[in-house]
Phi, psi and omega in degrees: 000042181297140181253129177284164178301319180297320179294316179299315181299316179299316180294320179296322177297321178296322178298315181301316180296319183290326186278323185210146177273337187268021181119170183289109186253019176289108187270353180050063181302152182297131179253150175270109187293325180294312177296324179299319179293318179298317179292325176298316180299322182285319192252338193236330191296331182291342182246340186238144170273131174208110190303316183295333179268002182056033179256144185229025180299146182237005179290319179250182183299147170288115188285336173291315178294322185298327186244007182298311182293324178298319178295318178298321182282357176088016176295132183291149178300327180294325177291319177296321177301316179298320180293318179297318177302319179294318180295325178295319181284323183230073181289167177304121183291345178272353182264190184257353182286125178286148177293143176054047176303322169229157186227166171057225183295329178300316178296320179294322180294317177297314181299319180295318180294311181299317180298326183286327190246344183302131177063017178264125179299156176096194183230162175295146178231171175059224183298326179294322179295332182261007190295323186254306180292132180206151176280124184228167173281116189282065179257161177303322181297317178293320178300323177296319179297321179290319180302315182269351183248248189296337177289332179065021187292324185293341179289341181244339188238143169274132175206113185301319183295338179260353182069028182251153186225027179298148183234006180288320179251179182300153175287116186279353175296338179254023187295320182297322176294318180295321181289340184273357179288150181304319182295319179293316180298324179292321184272322189249356179112156187274346178256157180297321181297318178295319179301312183292318179300316179294320180299328180279315189267337181217064192298336183267007173292330174214124181248119180300152180302135179095356180237170182216163179298146179106348180276307181270132176302140179252028185240013182297334177293344177261324185271338178246149177281167179300320181289329176294320177294320177299321179294319177299316179298318179297317179295312181295327176296324182273343190255341185254168181216000000 
């Protein structure tokens, strides 16, 4: 979904008209890139591919592809940031992304991060590299925070204990039953803990009936620390039946 310079310019002009009658008032407020990456992981990574965020979602557009030509053509990051902010507020009505999934400064932070790293070779370094992965106490309570927060699990999965109702991936309230099937035990391990760990770190080793590769990100072993994954396993062990 690469965008040409002309296409980007046209869209930016449309944004200006929509936002203000008195001229293009997109001020491109300063975004916090670290918070932007964390918010991207929570709200966007399950649906979008973005190499710097180690996300491989295919439900929505590949954001590296979307802005690669714009970067080649010399479109400024601030202009791309403005366009992303507009897309967050007014997404394609034919798609699955809800309008205003994030708002205010959170939206600006995500837009700033995506604009800064989309289609840029290499990997995040420094504070950005440490933005999501962190050493935590691997307790169920911490795991719940990761599930509903930086893990972004609730956007795709239903789990009563987390208060989430996502329908893109399997309903996790029945996860223990799913892990106990012979096919799952053979592929993901004979214990529930092994099953969940494999499902998080190597999701395509076993794909539940009715689903296909490309839905669940296969990069959590890179974006989450070992202790964060352990916390998720602890939470799911205590929350599912």
